CHARMM internal coordinates of N, CA and C (Angstrom, degrees):
IC EDIT
DIST 1 N 1 CA 1.4599
DIST 1 CA 1 C 1.5268
ANGL 1 N 1 CA 1 C 108.91
DIST 1 C 2 N 1.3053
ANGL 1 CA 1 C 2 N 116.30
DIHE 1 N 1 CA 1 C 2 N 135.56
DIST 2 N 2 CA 1.4677
ANGL 1 C 2 N 2 CA 119.38
DIHE 1 CA 1 C 2 N 2 CA -179.07
DIST 2 CA 2 C 1.5249
ANGL 2 N 2 CA 2 C 111.04
DIHE 1 C 2 N 2 CA 2 C -79.73
DIST 2 C 3 N 1.3198
ANGL 2 CA 2 C 3 N 115.59
DIHE 2 N 2 CA 2 C 3 N 153.47
DIST 3 N 3 CA 1.4643
ANGL 2 C 3 N 3 CA 121.90
DIHE 2 CA 2 C 3 N 3 CA -179.26
DIST 3 CA 3 C 1.5313
ANGL 3 N 3 CA 3 C 109.53
DIHE 2 C 3 N 3 CA 3 C -72.36
DIST 3 C 4 N 1.3163
ANGL 3 CA 3 C 4 N 116.16
DIHE 3 N 3 CA 3 C 4 N 132.90
DIST 4 N 4 CA 1.4638
ANGL 3 C 4 N 4 CA 122.00
DIHE 3 CA 3 C 4 N 4 CA -179.55
DIST 4 CA 4 C 1.5230
ANGL 4 N 4 CA 4 C 109.12
DIHE 3 C 4 N 4 CA 4 C -83.85
DIST 4 C 5 N 1.3328
ANGL 4 CA 4 C 5 N 116.23
DIHE 4 N 4 CA 4 C 5 N 127.57
DIST 5 N 5 CA 1.4610
ANGL 4 C 5 N 5 CA 121.16
DIHE 4 CA 4 C 5 N 5 CA 177.70
DIST 5 CA 5 C 1.5172
ANGL 5 N 5 CA 5 C 109.19
DIHE 4 C 5 N 5 CA 5 C -98.13
DIST 5 C 6 N 1.3200
ANGL 5 CA 5 C 6 N 114.91
DIHE 5 N 5 CA 5 C 6 N 139.41
DIST 6 N 6 CA 1.4635
ANGL 5 C 6 N 6 CA 120.51
DIHE 5 CA 5 C 6 N 6 CA 178.12
DIST 6 CA 6 C 1.5184
ANGL 6 N 6 CA 6 C 108.73
DIHE 5 C 6 N 6 CA 6 C -125.21
DIST 6 C 7 N 1.3276
ANGL 6 CA 6 C 7 N 115.51
DIHE 6 N 6 CA 6 C 7 N 157.75
DIST 7 N 7 CA 1.4651
ANGL 6 C 7 N 7 CA 118.46
DIHE 6 CA 6 C 7 N 7 CA 168.59
DIST 7 CA 7 C 1.5216
ANGL 7 N 7 CA 7 C 108.24
DIHE 6 C 7 N 7 CA 7 C -142.93
DIST 7 C 8 N 1.3162
ANGL 7 CA 7 C 8 N 114.07
DIHE 7 N 7 CA 7 C 8 N 156.19
DIST 8 N 8 CA 1.4582
ANGL 7 C 8 N 8 CA 121.20
DIHE 7 CA 7 C 8 N 8 CA -173.68
DIST 8 CA 8 C 1.5231
ANGL 8 N 8 CA 8 C 112.05
DIHE 7 C 8 N 8 CA 8 C -110.77
DIST 8 C 9 N 1.3251
ANGL 8 CA 8 C 9 N 116.91
DIHE 8 N 8 CA 8 C 9 N 22.38
DIST 9 N 9 CA 1.4725
ANGL 8 C 9 N 9 CA 120.32
DIHE 8 CA 8 C 9 N 9 CA 177.46
DIST 9 CA 9 C 1.5268
ANGL 9 N 9 CA 9 C 112.40
DIHE 8 C 9 N 9 CA 9 C -52.83
DIST 9 C 10 N 1.3487
ANGL 9 CA 9 C 10 N 118.04
DIHE 9 N 9 CA 9 C 10 N -42.20
DIST 10 N 10 CA 1.4712
ANGL 9 C 10 N 10 CA 117.26
DIHE 9 CA 9 C 10 N 10 CA 179.49
DIST 10 CA 10 C 1.5303
ANGL 10 N 10 CA 10 C 112.26
DIHE 9 C 10 N 10 CA 10 C -58.54
DIST 10 C 11 N 1.3273
ANGL 10 CA 10 C 11 N 117.27
DIHE 10 N 10 CA 10 C 11 N -37.21
DIST 11 N 11 CA 1.4621
ANGL 10 C 11 N 11 CA 120.96
DIHE 10 CA 10 C 11 N 11 CA 179.49
DIST 11 CA 11 C 1.5199
ANGL 11 N 11 CA 11 C 111.09
DIHE 10 C 11 N 11 CA 11 C -65.94
DIST 11 C 12 N 1.3310
ANGL 11 CA 11 C 12 N 116.97
DIHE 11 N 11 CA 11 C 12 N -46.94
DIST 12 N 12 CA 1.4691
ANGL 11 C 12 N 12 CA 119.58
DIHE 11 CA 11 C 12 N 12 CA -177.86
DIST 12 CA 12 C 1.5285
ANGL 12 N 12 CA 12 C 110.64
DIHE 11 C 12 N 12 CA 12 C -62.78
DIST 12 C 13 N 1.3415
ANGL 12 CA 12 C 13 N 116.87
DIHE 12 N 12 CA 12 C 13 N -38.63
DIST 13 N 13 CA 1.4704
ANGL 12 C 13 N 13 CA 120.51
DIHE 12 CA 12 C 13 N 13 CA 177.21
DIST 13 CA 13 C 1.5262
ANGL 13 N 13 CA 13 C 110.71
DIHE 12 C 13 N 13 CA 13 C -65.48
DIST 13 C 14 N 1.3314
ANGL 13 CA 13 C 14 N 116.00
DIHE 13 N 13 CA 13 C 14 N -41.68
DIST 14 N 14 CA 1.4566
ANGL 13 C 14 N 14 CA 120.99
DIHE 13 CA 13 C 14 N 14 CA -179.44
DIST 14 CA 14 C 1.5273
ANGL 14 N 14 CA 14 C 111.15
DIHE 13 C 14 N 14 CA 14 C -63.33
DIST 14 C 15 N 1.3226
ANGL 14 CA 14 C 15 N 116.73
DIHE 14 N 14 CA 14 C 15 N -40.96
DIST 15 N 15 CA 1.4670
ANGL 14 C 15 N 15 CA 120.16
DIHE 14 CA 14 C 15 N 15 CA 178.32
DIST 15 CA 15 C 1.5230
ANGL 15 N 15 CA 15 C 110.60
DIHE 14 C 15 N 15 CA 15 C -60.78
DIST 15 C 16 N 1.3202
ANGL 15 CA 15 C 16 N 116.39
DIHE 15 N 15 CA 15 C 16 N -41.61
DIST 16 N 16 CA 1.4625
ANGL 15 C 16 N 16 CA 120.65
DIHE 15 CA 15 C 16 N 16 CA 178.12
DIST 16 CA 16 C 1.5340
ANGL 16 N 16 CA 16 C 109.71
DIHE 15 C 16 N 16 CA 16 C -63.18
DIST 16 C 17 N 1.3288
ANGL 16 CA 16 C 17 N 116.27
DIHE 16 N 16 CA 16 C 17 N -47.56
DIST 17 N 17 CA 1.4641
ANGL 16 C 17 N 17 CA 121.03
DIHE 16 CA 16 C 17 N 17 CA -179.19
DIST 17 CA 17 C 1.5286
ANGL 17 N 17 CA 17 C 111.95
DIHE 16 C 17 N 17 CA 17 C -59.79
DIST 17 C 18 N 1.3288
ANGL 17 CA 17 C 18 N 116.38
DIHE 17 N 17 CA 17 C 18 N -39.31
DIST 18 N 18 CA 1.4651
ANGL 17 C 18 N 18 CA 120.74
DIHE 17 CA 17 C 18 N 18 CA -177.40
DIST 18 CA 18 C 1.5304
ANGL 18 N 18 CA 18 C 112.07
DIHE 17 C 18 N 18 CA 18 C -90.55
DIST 18 C 19 N 1.3321
ANGL 18 CA 18 C 19 N 116.08
DIHE 18 N 18 CA 18 C 19 N 0.79
DIST 19 N 19 CA 1.4654
ANGL 18 C 19 N 19 CA 122.22
DIHE 18 CA 18 C 19 N 19 CA -179.40
DIST 19 CA 19 C 1.5316
ANGL 19 N 19 CA 19 C 111.92
DIHE 18 C 19 N 19 CA 19 C 54.16
DIST 19 C 20 N 1.3286
ANGL 19 CA 19 C 20 N 114.25
DIHE 19 N 19 CA 19 C 20 N 48.12
DIST 20 N 20 CA 1.4623
ANGL 19 C 20 N 20 CA 121.73
DIHE 19 CA 19 C 20 N 20 CA 177.74
DIST 20 CA 20 C 1.5334
ANGL 20 N 20 CA 20 C 107.15
DIHE 19 C 20 N 20 CA 20 C -115.62
DIST 20 C 21 N 1.3159
ANGL 20 CA 20 C 21 N 116.62
DIHE 20 N 20 CA 20 C 21 N 130.07
DIST 21 N 21 CA 1.4658
ANGL 20 C 21 N 21 CA 119.41
DIHE 20 CA 20 C 21 N 21 CA 178.98
DIST 21 CA 21 C 1.5322
ANGL 21 N 21 CA 21 C 109.98
DIHE 20 C 21 N 21 CA 21 C -81.51
DIST 21 C 22 N 1.3271
ANGL 21 CA 21 C 22 N 116.15
DIHE 21 N 21 CA 21 C 22 N 160.67
DIST 22 N 22 CA 1.4644
ANGL 21 C 22 N 22 CA 120.33
DIHE 21 CA 21 C 22 N 22 CA 176.77
DIST 22 CA 22 C 1.5293
ANGL 22 N 22 CA 22 C 109.67
DIHE 21 C 22 N 22 CA 22 C -61.17
DIST 22 C 23 N 1.3255
ANGL 22 CA 22 C 23 N 116.59
DIHE 22 N 22 CA 22 C 23 N -37.44
DIST 23 N 23 CA 1.4716
ANGL 22 C 23 N 23 CA 120.68
DIHE 22 CA 22 C 23 N 23 CA 179.24
DIST 23 CA 23 C 1.5284
ANGL 23 N 23 CA 23 C 111.08
DIHE 22 C 23 N 23 CA 23 C -64.02
DIST 23 C 24 N 1.3322
ANGL 23 CA 23 C 24 N 116.87
DIHE 23 N 23 CA 23 C 24 N -41.70
DIST 24 N 24 CA 1.4693
ANGL 23 C 24 N 24 CA 120.77
DIHE 23 CA 23 C 24 N 24 CA 178.05
DIST 24 CA 24 C 1.5299
ANGL 24 N 24 CA 24 C 110.21
DIHE 23 C 24 N 24 CA 24 C -63.52
DIST 24 C 25 N 1.3248
ANGL 24 CA 24 C 25 N 116.05
DIHE 24 N 24 CA 24 C 25 N -43.70
DIST 25 N 25 CA 1.4601
ANGL 24 C 25 N 25 CA 120.60
DIHE 24 CA 24 C 25 N 25 CA 179.63
DIST 25 CA 25 C 1.5239
ANGL 25 N 25 CA 25 C 110.04
DIHE 24 C 25 N 25 CA 25 C -60.90
DIST 25 C 26 N 1.3067
ANGL 25 CA 25 C 26 N 115.92
DIHE 25 N 25 CA 25 C 26 N -43.70
DIST 26 N 26 CA 1.4642
ANGL 25 C 26 N 26 CA 121.53
DIHE 25 CA 25 C 26 N 26 CA -179.75
DIST 26 CA 26 C 1.5310
ANGL 26 N 26 CA 26 C 110.32
DIHE 25 C 26 N 26 CA 26 C -60.52
DIST 26 C 27 N 1.3285
ANGL 26 CA 26 C 27 N 116.13
DIHE 26 N 26 CA 26 C 27 N -42.47
DIST 27 N 27 CA 1.4654
ANGL 26 C 27 N 27 CA 121.09
DIHE 26 CA 26 C 27 N 27 CA 179.79
DIST 27 CA 27 C 1.5279
ANGL 27 N 27 CA 27 C 110.73
DIHE 26 C 27 N 27 CA 27 C -65.84
DIST 27 C 28 N 1.3351
ANGL 27 CA 27 C 28 N 116.54
DIHE 27 N 27 CA 27 C 28 N -45.14
DIST 28 N 28 CA 1.4722
ANGL 27 C 28 N 28 CA 121.58
DIHE 27 CA 27 C 28 N 28 CA -178.37
DIST 28 CA 28 C 1.5247
ANGL 28 N 28 CA 28 C 111.95
DIHE 27 C 28 N 28 CA 28 C -62.96
DIST 28 C 29 N 1.3220
ANGL 28 CA 28 C 29 N 116.45
DIHE 28 N 28 CA 28 C 29 N -37.87
DIST 29 N 29 CA 1.4620
ANGL 28 C 29 N 29 CA 120.84
DIHE 28 CA 28 C 29 N 29 CA -171.55
DIST 29 CA 29 C 1.5237
ANGL 29 N 29 CA 29 C 113.24
DIHE 28 C 29 N 29 CA 29 C -102.17
DIST 29 C 30 N 1.3361
ANGL 29 CA 29 C 30 N 117.48
DIHE 29 N 29 CA 29 C 30 N -5.22
DIST 30 N 30 CA 1.4652
ANGL 29 C 30 N 30 CA 122.38
DIHE 29 CA 29 C 30 N 30 CA -178.88
DIST 30 CA 30 C 1.5302
ANGL 30 N 30 CA 30 C 112.15
DIHE 29 C 30 N 30 CA 30 C 57.85
DIST 30 C 31 N 1.3357
ANGL 30 CA 30 C 31 N 115.53
DIHE 30 N 30 CA 30 C 31 N 39.30
DIST 31 N 31 CA 1.4624
ANGL 30 C 31 N 31 CA 121.34
DIHE 30 CA 30 C 31 N 31 CA 178.71
DIST 31 CA 31 C 1.5256
ANGL 31 N 31 CA 31 C 108.42
DIHE 30 C 31 N 31 CA 31 C -89.67
DIST 31 C 32 N 1.3112
ANGL 31 CA 31 C 32 N 116.12
DIHE 31 N 31 CA 31 C 32 N 136.44
DIST 32 N 32 CA 1.4656
ANGL 31 C 32 N 32 CA 121.29
DIHE 31 CA 31 C 32 N 32 CA 179.55
DIST 32 CA 32 C 1.5249
ANGL 32 N 32 CA 32 C 110.57
DIHE 31 C 32 N 32 CA 32 C -65.75
DIST 32 C 33 N 1.3275
ANGL 32 CA 32 C 33 N 116.10
DIHE 32 N 32 CA 32 C 33 N 149.08
DIST 33 N 33 CA 1.4682
ANGL 32 C 33 N 33 CA 119.74
DIHE 32 CA 32 C 33 N 33 CA 178.53
DIST 33 CA 33 C 1.5259
ANGL 33 N 33 CA 33 C 110.85
DIHE 32 C 33 N 33 CA 33 C -61.75
DIST 33 C 34 N 1.3330
ANGL 33 CA 33 C 34 N 117.37
DIHE 33 N 33 CA 33 C 34 N -31.43
DIST 34 N 34 CA 1.4748
ANGL 33 C 34 N 34 CA 120.52
DIHE 33 CA 33 C 34 N 34 CA 177.96
DIST 34 CA 34 C 1.5233
ANGL 34 N 34 CA 34 C 110.65
DIHE 33 C 34 N 34 CA 34 C -64.79
DIST 34 C 35 N 1.3341
ANGL 34 CA 34 C 35 N 117.06
DIHE 34 N 34 CA 34 C 35 N -33.94
DIST 35 N 35 CA 1.4647
ANGL 34 C 35 N 35 CA 121.36
DIHE 34 CA 34 C 35 N 35 CA 178.35
DIST 35 CA 35 C 1.5277
ANGL 35 N 35 CA 35 C 109.79
DIHE 34 C 35 N 35 CA 35 C -69.58
DIST 35 C 36 N 1.3336
ANGL 35 CA 35 C 36 N 116.42
DIHE 35 N 35 CA 35 C 36 N -40.49
DIST 36 N 36 CA 1.4690
ANGL 35 C 36 N 36 CA 119.97
DIHE 35 CA 35 C 36 N 36 CA 176.91
DIST 36 CA 36 C 1.5299
ANGL 36 N 36 CA 36 C 109.75
DIHE 35 C 36 N 36 CA 36 C -62.25
DIST 36 C 37 N 1.3240
ANGL 36 CA 36 C 37 N 116.74
DIHE 36 N 36 CA 36 C 37 N -37.83
DIST 37 N 37 CA 1.4707
ANGL 36 C 37 N 37 CA 120.63
DIHE 36 CA 36 C 37 N 37 CA 177.67
DIST 37 CA 37 C 1.5201
ANGL 37 N 37 CA 37 C 110.69
DIHE 36 C 37 N 37 CA 37 C -63.48
DIST 37 C 38 N 1.3223
ANGL 37 CA 37 C 38 N 116.29
DIHE 37 N 37 CA 37 C 38 N -41.95
DIST 38 N 38 CA 1.4687
ANGL 37 C 38 N 38 CA 120.07
DIHE 37 CA 37 C 38 N 38 CA 177.18
DIST 38 CA 38 C 1.5243
ANGL 38 N 38 CA 38 C 110.22
DIHE 37 C 38 N 38 CA 38 C -58.39
DIST 38 C 39 N 1.3263
ANGL 38 CA 38 C 39 N 115.82
DIHE 38 N 38 CA 38 C 39 N -43.83
DIST 39 N 39 CA 1.4593
ANGL 38 C 39 N 39 CA 120.24
DIHE 38 CA 38 C 39 N 39 CA -178.85
DIST 39 CA 39 C 1.5330
ANGL 39 N 39 CA 39 C 110.58
DIHE 38 C 39 N 39 CA 39 C -66.61
DIST 39 C 40 N 1.3146
ANGL 39 CA 39 C 40 N 116.61
DIHE 39 N 39 CA 39 C 40 N -37.88
DIST 40 N 40 CA 1.4705
ANGL 39 C 40 N 40 CA 120.24
DIHE 39 CA 39 C 40 N 40 CA 178.31
DIST 40 CA 40 C 1.5209
ANGL 40 N 40 CA 40 C 110.94
DIHE 39 C 40 N 40 CA 40 C -62.37
DIST 40 C 41 N 1.3423
ANGL 40 CA 40 C 41 N 116.06
DIHE 40 N 40 CA 40 C 41 N -27.32
DIST 41 N 41 CA 1.4661
ANGL 40 C 41 N 41 CA 121.58
DIHE 40 CA 40 C 41 N 41 CA 179.88
DIST 41 CA 41 C 1.5309
ANGL 41 N 41 CA 41 C 112.45
DIHE 40 C 41 N 41 CA 41 C -100.23
DIST 41 C 42 N 1.3291
ANGL 41 CA 41 C 42 N 116.00
DIHE 41 N 41 CA 41 C 42 N 15.00
DIST 42 N 42 CA 1.4749
ANGL 41 C 42 N 42 CA 121.88
DIHE 41 CA 41 C 42 N 42 CA 179.47
DIST 42 CA 42 C 1.5275
ANGL 42 N 42 CA 42 C 113.03
DIHE 41 C 42 N 42 CA 42 C 54.75
DIST 42 C 43 N 1.3340
ANGL 42 CA 42 C 43 N 115.07
DIHE 42 N 42 CA 42 C 43 N 41.80
DIST 43 N 43 CA 1.4623
ANGL 42 C 43 N 43 CA 120.61
DIHE 42 CA 42 C 43 N 43 CA 175.42
DIST 43 CA 43 C 1.5281
ANGL 43 N 43 CA 43 C 108.64
DIHE 42 C 43 N 43 CA 43 C -99.11
DIST 43 C 44 N 1.3241
ANGL 43 CA 43 C 44 N 115.51
DIHE 43 N 43 CA 43 C 44 N 160.39
DIST 44 N 44 CA 1.4624
ANGL 43 C 44 N 44 CA 120.55
DIHE 43 CA 43 C 44 N 44 CA -178.48
DIST 44 CA 44 C 1.5190
ANGL 44 N 44 CA 44 C 111.11
DIHE 43 C 44 N 44 CA 44 C -69.82
DIST 44 C 45 N 1.3270
ANGL 44 CA 44 C 45 N 115.50
DIHE 44 N 44 CA 44 C 45 N 139.89
DIST 45 N 45 CA 1.4655
ANGL 44 C 45 N 45 CA 122.42
DIHE 44 CA 44 C 45 N 45 CA 171.64
DIST 45 CA 45 C 1.5239
ANGL 45 N 45 CA 45 C 107.29
DIHE 44 C 45 N 45 CA 45 C -128.21
DIST 45 C 46 N 1.3178
ANGL 45 CA 45 C 46 N 116.63
DIHE 45 N 45 CA 45 C 46 N 167.01
DIST 46 N 46 CA 1.4652
ANGL 45 C 46 N 46 CA 119.96
DIHE 45 CA 45 C 46 N 46 CA -175.27
DIST 46 CA 46 C 1.5286
ANGL 46 N 46 CA 46 C 112.14
DIHE 45 C 46 N 46 CA 46 C -69.63
DIST 46 C 47 N 1.3089
ANGL 46 CA 46 C 47 N 114.13
DIHE 46 N 46 CA 46 C 47 N 156.43
DIST 47 N 47 CA 1.4600
ANGL 46 C 47 N 47 CA 120.27
DIHE 46 CA 46 C 47 N 47 CA 177.13
DIST 47 CA 47 C 1.5263
ANGL 47 N 47 CA 47 C 110.10
DIHE 46 C 47 N 47 CA 47 C -63.46
DIST 47 C 48 N 1.3218
ANGL 47 CA 47 C 48 N 116.90
DIHE 47 N 47 CA 47 C 48 N -32.69
DIST 48 N 48 CA 1.4665
ANGL 47 C 48 N 48 CA 121.21
DIHE 47 CA 47 C 48 N 48 CA 177.39
DIST 48 CA 48 C 1.5310
ANGL 48 N 48 CA 48 C 110.36
DIHE 47 C 48 N 48 CA 48 C -57.92
DIST 48 C 49 N 1.3170
ANGL 48 CA 48 C 49 N 116.98
DIHE 48 N 48 CA 48 C 49 N -44.35
DIST 49 N 49 CA 1.4672
ANGL 48 C 49 N 49 CA 121.88
DIHE 48 CA 48 C 49 N 49 CA 179.22
DIST 49 CA 49 C 1.5303
ANGL 49 N 49 CA 49 C 110.08
DIHE 48 C 49 N 49 CA 49 C -62.16
DIST 49 C 50 N 1.3208
ANGL 49 CA 49 C 50 N 116.00
DIHE 49 N 49 CA 49 C 50 N -47.61
DIST 50 N 50 CA 1.4702
ANGL 49 C 50 N 50 CA 120.23
DIHE 49 CA 49 C 50 N 50 CA -179.71
DIST 50 CA 50 C 1.5244
ANGL 50 N 50 CA 50 C 111.09
DIHE 49 C 50 N 50 CA 50 C -62.10
DIST 50 C 51 N 1.3235
ANGL 50 CA 50 C 51 N 116.64
DIHE 50 N 50 CA 50 C 51 N -39.23
DIST 51 N 51 CA 1.4686
ANGL 50 C 51 N 51 CA 120.69
DIHE 50 CA 50 C 51 N 51 CA 179.53
DIST 51 CA 51 C 1.5292
ANGL 51 N 51 CA 51 C 110.62
DIHE 50 C 51 N 51 CA 51 C -65.95
DIST 51 C 52 N 1.3284
ANGL 51 CA 51 C 52 N 117.29
DIHE 51 N 51 CA 51 C 52 N -42.08
DIST 52 N 52 CA 1.4710
ANGL 51 C 52 N 52 CA 119.89
DIHE 51 CA 51 C 52 N 52 CA 179.00
DIST 52 CA 52 C 1.5252
ANGL 52 N 52 CA 52 C 110.98
DIHE 51 C 52 N 52 CA 52 C -62.30
DIST 52 C 53 N 1.3346
ANGL 52 CA 52 C 53 N 116.47
DIHE 52 N 52 CA 52 C 53 N -39.24
DIST 53 N 53 CA 1.4686
ANGL 52 C 53 N 53 CA 120.65
DIHE 52 CA 52 C 53 N 53 CA 178.05
DIST 53 CA 53 C 1.5269
ANGL 53 N 53 CA 53 C 110.04
DIHE 52 C 53 N 53 CA 53 C -64.87
DIST 53 C 54 N 1.3312
ANGL 53 CA 53 C 54 N 116.23
DIHE 53 N 53 CA 53 C 54 N -46.67
DIST 54 N 54 CA 1.4678
ANGL 53 C 54 N 54 CA 120.66
DIHE 53 CA 53 C 54 N 54 CA -179.28
DIST 54 CA 54 C 1.5245
ANGL 54 N 54 CA 54 C 111.16
DIHE 53 C 54 N 54 CA 54 C -60.65
DIST 54 C 55 N 1.3264
ANGL 54 CA 54 C 55 N 117.38
DIHE 54 N 54 CA 54 C 55 N -40.38
DIST 55 N 55 CA 1.4628
ANGL 54 C 55 N 55 CA 120.93
DIHE 54 CA 54 C 55 N 55 CA 178.94
DIST 55 CA 55 C 1.5263
ANGL 55 N 55 CA 55 C 109.91
DIHE 54 C 55 N 55 CA 55 C -66.50
DIST 55 C 56 N 1.3309
ANGL 55 CA 55 C 56 N 117.05
DIHE 55 N 55 CA 55 C 56 N -45.49
DIST 56 N 56 CA 1.4702
ANGL 55 C 56 N 56 CA 121.06
DIHE 55 CA 55 C 56 N 56 CA -177.99
DIST 56 CA 56 C 1.5263
ANGL 56 N 56 CA 56 C 111.51
DIHE 55 C 56 N 56 CA 56 C -62.84
DIST 56 C 57 N 1.3389
ANGL 56 CA 56 C 57 N 116.76
DIHE 56 N 56 CA 56 C 57 N -37.86
DIST 57 N 57 CA 1.4614
ANGL 56 C 57 N 57 CA 120.72
DIHE 56 CA 56 C 57 N 57 CA -177.69
DIST 57 CA 57 C 1.5290
ANGL 57 N 57 CA 57 C 112.88
DIHE 56 C 57 N 57 CA 57 C -94.19
DIST 57 C 58 N 1.3468
ANGL 57 CA 57 C 58 N 115.92
DIHE 57 N 57 CA 57 C 58 N 1.54
DIST 58 N 58 CA 1.4687
ANGL 57 C 58 N 58 CA 122.14
DIHE 57 CA 57 C 58 N 58 CA -179.81
DIST 58 CA 58 C 1.5248
ANGL 58 N 58 CA 58 C 110.97
DIHE 57 C 58 N 58 CA 58 C 52.75
DIST 58 C 59 N 1.3227
ANGL 58 CA 58 C 59 N 114.62
DIHE 58 N 58 CA 58 C 59 N 57.18
DIST 59 N 59 CA 1.4693
ANGL 58 C 59 N 59 CA 120.53
DIHE 58 CA 58 C 59 N 59 CA -179.41
DIST 59 CA 59 C 1.5236
ANGL 59 N 59 CA 59 C 109.68
DIHE 58 C 59 N 59 CA 59 C -144.06
DIST 59 C 60 N 1.3226
ANGL 59 CA 59 C 60 N 115.94
DIHE 59 N 59 CA 59 C 60 N -178.41
DIST 60 N 60 CA 1.4531
ANGL 59 C 60 N 60 CA 121.24
DIHE 59 CA 59 C 60 N 60 CA 178.01
DIST 60 CA 60 C 1.5183
ANGL 60 N 60 CA 60 C 111.27
DIHE 59 C 60 N 60 CA 60 C -96.22
DIST 60 C 61 N 1.3311
ANGL 60 CA 60 C 61 N 115.99
DIHE 60 N 60 CA 60 C 61 N 167.18
DIST 61 N 61 CA 1.4638
ANGL 60 C 61 N 61 CA 120.22
DIHE 60 CA 60 C 61 N 61 CA 179.40
DIST 61 CA 61 C 1.5278
ANGL 61 N 61 CA 61 C 111.60
DIHE 60 C 61 N 61 CA 61 C -60.48
DIST 61 C 62 N 1.3226
ANGL 61 CA 61 C 62 N 116.84
DIHE 61 N 61 CA 61 C 62 N -34.22
DIST 62 N 62 CA 1.4669
ANGL 61 C 62 N 62 CA 119.88
DIHE 61 CA 61 C 62 N 62 CA 179.87
DIST 62 CA 62 C 1.5187
ANGL 62 N 62 CA 62 C 112.47
DIHE 61 C 62 N 62 CA 62 C -70.60
DIST 62 C 63 N 1.3434
ANGL 62 CA 62 C 63 N 117.08
DIHE 62 N 62 CA 62 C 63 N -10.59
DIST 63 N 63 CA 1.4672
ANGL 62 C 63 N 63 CA 120.79
DIHE 62 CA 62 C 63 N 63 CA 173.94
DIST 63 CA 63 C 1.5307
ANGL 63 N 63 CA 63 C 111.10
DIHE 62 C 63 N 63 CA 63 C -87.56
DIST 63 C 64 N 1.3361
ANGL 63 CA 63 C 64 N 115.89
DIHE 63 N 63 CA 63 C 64 N -6.53
DIST 64 N 64 CA 1.4627
ANGL 63 C 64 N 64 CA 122.29
DIHE 63 CA 63 C 64 N 64 CA -175.86
DIST 64 CA 64 C 1.5196
ANGL 64 N 64 CA 64 C 111.14
DIHE 63 C 64 N 64 CA 64 C -108.23
DIST 64 C 65 N 1.3139
ANGL 64 CA 64 C 65 N 116.24
DIHE 64 N 64 CA 64 C 65 N -44.65
DIST 65 N 65 CA 1.4726
ANGL 64 C 65 N 65 CA 120.76
DIHE 64 CA 64 C 65 N 65 CA -173.41
DIST 65 CA 65 C 1.5277
ANGL 65 N 65 CA 65 C 109.28
DIHE 64 C 65 N 65 CA 65 C -136.73
DIST 65 C 66 N 1.3206
ANGL 65 CA 65 C 66 N 115.25
DIHE 65 N 65 CA 65 C 66 N 148.07
DIST 66 N 66 CA 1.4647
ANGL 65 C 66 N 66 CA 118.91
DIHE 65 CA 65 C 66 N 66 CA 172.16
DIST 66 CA 66 C 1.5092
ANGL 66 N 66 CA 66 C 109.29
DIHE 65 C 66 N 66 CA 66 C -126.97
DIST 66 C 67 N 1.3225
ANGL 66 CA 66 C 67 N 114.89
DIHE 66 N 66 CA 66 C 67 N 147.90
DIST 67 N 67 CA 1.4609
ANGL 66 C 67 N 67 CA 121.74
DIHE 66 CA 66 C 67 N 67 CA 179.30
DIST 67 CA 67 C 1.5178
ANGL 67 N 67 CA 67 C 107.25
DIHE 66 C 67 N 67 CA 67 C -95.52
DIST 67 C 68 N 1.3345
ANGL 67 CA 67 C 68 N 115.05
DIHE 67 N 67 CA 67 C 68 N 127.29
DIST 68 N 68 CA 1.4716
ANGL 67 C 68 N 68 CA 119.48
DIHE 67 CA 67 C 68 N 68 CA 179.43
DIST 68 CA 68 C 1.5194
ANGL 68 N 68 CA 68 C 108.32
DIHE 67 C 68 N 68 CA 68 C -86.61
DIST 68 C 69 N 1.3154
ANGL 68 CA 68 C 69 N 115.31
DIHE 68 N 68 CA 68 C 69 N 128.36
DIST 69 N 69 CA 1.4691
ANGL 68 C 69 N 69 CA 120.31
DIHE 68 CA 68 C 69 N 69 CA -178.83
DIST 69 CA 69 C 1.5110
ANGL 69 N 69 CA 69 C 110.48
DIHE 68 C 69 N 69 CA 69 C -98.55
END
COOR INIT
IC SEED 1 N 1 CA 1 C
IC BUILD
């Protein structure tokens, strides 16, 4: 099975649109700075993290992460 690539471009765009900083998001969702670094480098993070972000930003998972085909 091939490795699935993800990117978080939708999240970064959404933060800009909602005028929310990465630091504010981190505070709201209690996400570790190391996890934010992983996301900045398009590395996998847990579904729990993605769900907390989606809840905080009142959006869907597809507004946070996209799967590269």
